[in-house]
N, C-alpha and C positions, 0 to 999 in steps of 0.2 A: 504494500500500500504506500502510495506516495504522500509526502507531507502536503497539507492543504495549501501552503503558499506556492506550490508548484503550479497551481491553476492560474496564478497571476504572473508567472515567470519570475524573474529575479527582482521585480520592482518592489515587492514587499520587503525583501531582505535589504535592498538598497535604502529604502525609506527608513527602516529600523536602524540601520547603521548611521544614517544622517541625523536622525533624532537623538540617538545615543551620543554621538559626537557633539552635537549642539548642547545637550544637557551637561556633558562633562566640561566643555569649554566655558560655559556660562555659570558654572557652580563656583561660588567664591571659596577660596582656600581658607583653611583655618589656621594656617601658619604663614609667617613671613620669612623670607630668606634674607639673612644679613650678609651682605657682600664683604663687609669689613672683617667679620670673624669667621665666615664660612659656616654658619650654623643657622638653624631654623628657630623661630621664636613664636610661641603661641600668642594669640591676642591678649590673653590675661597677663602674660609675662611682658608683652609690649607696653601695657599700661604702667606696670611697675618700673619698667626701664626707661621711661621718659625722663626720669630724674635718676641720678646715680644713687646707688644703695650704699648706705654707711655700714661697713663691715663691723663696726663696733657696737651697733645697736640693732641690727637686723636679725629677725628670727630665721630659723632654719627654712621655713617656707618662703620667705622673701629671698633668701640666698639662692634657693633652687630655681628662681626665675631668671637668674643670670646664666646666659649660655656658657657652658663649660663647668658649671657647678651642679652636681647631682645631689641626691638626698644624702649619700654617704659623706661626700665632701662637705656639704653644708653642716652636717652633724659634727664632723671633726673640727670645723672652724669654730662653731659655737662652743664646743667642749674645750678647745684650746683657749679661747677667749675667757671662758669662765674660770679656768685653772690658772692662766698666766696674766690675766689683765688685758687692758685695751691694747690694740695695735697702734703703733706710732706712725706706720707707713704701710702702704700696700705690699711693699717688698717683704715685710715681716710674715706674710702668708707663706713664705718659703719654709718657715719653721713648722708649719702644719704638715703632718705626715700625709703624703699623697698629693700635695700641692707643690708644683715645681715652677720653674721659670716659664715654661710654655703656657701653663694654665694662667699664671699671673698676667702674661702679656695678652692672653685671650680675653680675660675678664676686666682688664684695666679700663676699657671705655665705659664699663657699667658700675664700677665700685669706687668708693672714696673712703677716706678716713676723716671723720669729723672730730 
């Protein structure tokens, strides 16, 4: 038994493909690509990142909005800060286990020390 769309030739398949492509191309994406850091940023994180985040007062949740800082790293930053006191500079993040020079350079546009 032949599929029902064979009665119409290839036109039904073509119309379905055109509609699917139009839908995909017109659907807004939920993330933005940041050319500077090479990462994607969700709309929620974009709102937080319109201003720099203070690493001395930000919660784990706020820190995870920064491209390059995941839940584990955010937790380590907060634990380090609670144990050792405030950061005097962004470079001091190098003392946090798992945060190195590359991460610091990646997050620099989004964080500050107040």
